[in-house]
N, C-alpha and C positions, 0 to 999 in steps of 0.2 A: 410696794413690795408685798408679794404674797407670803402665805404662811411657810411654804416650802423654802422660798428664798431666804426668809428669816432664819429658819433652822440651819440652812447651809452656811449662812454667814456666821452664826454662832459656832458652827462646827469648825470653820476656818479660824476663828479667834481662839477657840480651845486648842486647836492643833498648834497654832503659832506659840501659844503659851507653853504647852508641853514640850514642843520641839526646841524651845529656847534654852532649856537646861542641858548644857553639854560641855564637855571638855575633852582633851585628847585621850585621857585614860578611859573614860566611859565610851568614847567613840570605838575604841578597840574592843572593849567588853561587848558592846552591842553588835559590833561586826561579827563576833564569834557567836553570840547568843542567837542571832537571827538566821544563822546558817544551819540547815537541817543536819549536815554532817557532824556537827558538834555533838549531837544527841544520839548518835548511832549506838553507843554502849548502853544508853538508857533504854532505847527501843529493844535492844537485844535481850536485856534482862526481863523485860515484859514478855517478849516472845518465849523466853525460856520457861516462865511460869505458866504460860498457856499450855505448852507441851507437857510440862511436868504434872500439872493438876488435872488436865482434861484429856490426856492421852490421845486416843484415836479421834476424839471430837475436836482436837486442836486444829485439824485441817479446816473445819468449817468456820472456826473462830478466826484463823489467819486469813482465810478467803474473805470473811466479813470485814476484817481490818483493812484488807487491800481495797475492798469496795468502798469503805468509808473514805479512805484517802482519795481514791480515784473519783468518787462521786462528788466530794466537796471541792476537789480541784477543778474538775470539768465544769460543774455548775457555776462556780465562781468565775471561770473564764467566760462562760456564756453571758453571765450577768454583766461583766465588764464590757463586753462587746455591745450588749443591749442598752445599758444605761449611759455608757461613754462619759463618765465623770472623770475629768482630768486628775491625775495624781498631783499632789502639792508641788512636786518638783517640775511639773509641766504646766502648771497654772500660771498664765501671764500676770495675773493680778498679785501673786504672792511669791513667785518662784525666786525672786531676788532676796527674799527674807528667810527662805528655807535652809536649814542646816542639813545637808545631804551627806550621809556617811558612805553609802554604797553607790553602785551605779544607779542611774535613774530608773531603770526598769521600763516596763511597757508604758504606753501612753495613758491607760485608764486604770483606775484603782478601786472602783466599787463593784464587788465587795472584795475584802482581803482574803486571798487564798490561804495565807498563813494562819489567820484567825479561824477560818472555816475548817481547815485541816486539824489544827490543834484542838479545837473544841469538839469536833466530831470524834477524834481519838479519845478525848476526855470522857465524853458521854458513853461511847460504845464500850470502852474497856472498863469503866467504872461500873456499868451495869453488869458486865461479865464477872468482875472480881468481887463486887459487893463488900468493899472494905473501906471504912471511913478514912483511915490514914492515907491510903492510896489515892482516894478521891481528892483529898485535900492537896496532896502533892501534885497531882495532875492539874488541878485548878491553878496552883501557883505557877507551874510550868507554862500552862497555856496563857496566863495573864502576862507573864514576863515576855514570852515569845511573841505575843501579839503587840505588846507595848513597844518592843524593839522596832516595829515597823513605823510607828509614829516617831520615835527617836531618830530613826534613819531618814525620815523625811519623805517616805514613799506612800504613806496612807494617812487619811484623816481619821479621827475617832469614829465618825459615822461609818466609814469603811470597815472598821474593826467591829462595830456593833452589828452591821449587816452580816459580816462573816461569822460572827458568834451565833446569830440566829440561824443562819444556814447550817452551821456545824451541829447545832442542837437537833435540827430537823433530820439531817443526814444520819447522825449517830443513832437517834431513836429508831428511824426507819430501818436501818441495816440491822440493829439489834433485834427488832421484831421479826425481820426476815430470817435471821440466824436461828431464833427460837422456833420459827415455823419449820425450818429445815430439820432441826433436831427432833422436833415432835413428830414429824412425818416420815423421816428417813433414818433417824438414829435413835428411835424411841426405846429400843430394847437394850441399848448399850449404856454402860455406866462409865464415869459418873454423870449425873444429871447436871447440866450447866446451871440451871436455876437454883439448885440446892448446894452447889459447891462454891465456897467463897475463898478468897485469898486469906491465908492465915496472917496473924499479926507479925510473926517473925519474918515472913516472906515480904510483907510490906516494909518492914524495917530494912531488909537488904536492898530493896529498890530505893528507899530513901538514902541509904549509904552510897549506892552507885551515883545517884543524883548529886548528893553533896560532894562526892569526890570529883565529879565533872565540873561543878561550879567552882570548887577550889582550884582545879586545874586551869580553868579559864582565867581566874584572877591571878594565879601565879605566873602563867605564860604572859599575860598582859603586863604584869609588873616587870618581868625580866626584859620584855621587848622594849619597854620605855626606859628601864634602868640603864640598859646598855645601848640605847639609841639605835635600835634596829628598825624603828619606824620614823 
């Protein structure tokens, strides 16, 4: 067995270990966590502070954010088609052992688009906002969002790692592109992105929205199970 085969076997074993911790309550939690729609209010407050703090330059930041998501998503799709590594739920050697929460999804899983997108958003927006509390929050969100894919049975840890590295690269590249556009086409306008940081109280409000969303997920899940709606 070659080195790569050994790594992939370890990856399968780690996946099966992590995927084995589940129950009905957490199935519902992760089903909500892994859906992008759950986080729309969270994204909305981030966009609000882009517009509030950077005024006319918000347009290039929002375009940059769109490029981050589009780039991470499209490149991860190309990598899936290129590497053709089966998702755990489609792998004949372990599919009978996989706890699958959602639909099985596409055939291939390397790299995870969820991990790539969330980490690219983390890197890009953290470099824009330059606020430690915000960066910590986005790190926690990206970690839980990515882990939900392992819990759901549709990605190996190595898929998540690959998506993370892709997300870092895309986030950094688009941030540098955004700075280039600002310095060459918006140079005379204020405020300067590189000198304008998210304030502590604004970070606190983003934390509050995030906490309210998480609490809502748990409350909704509790009510669904309490009254047997699932």
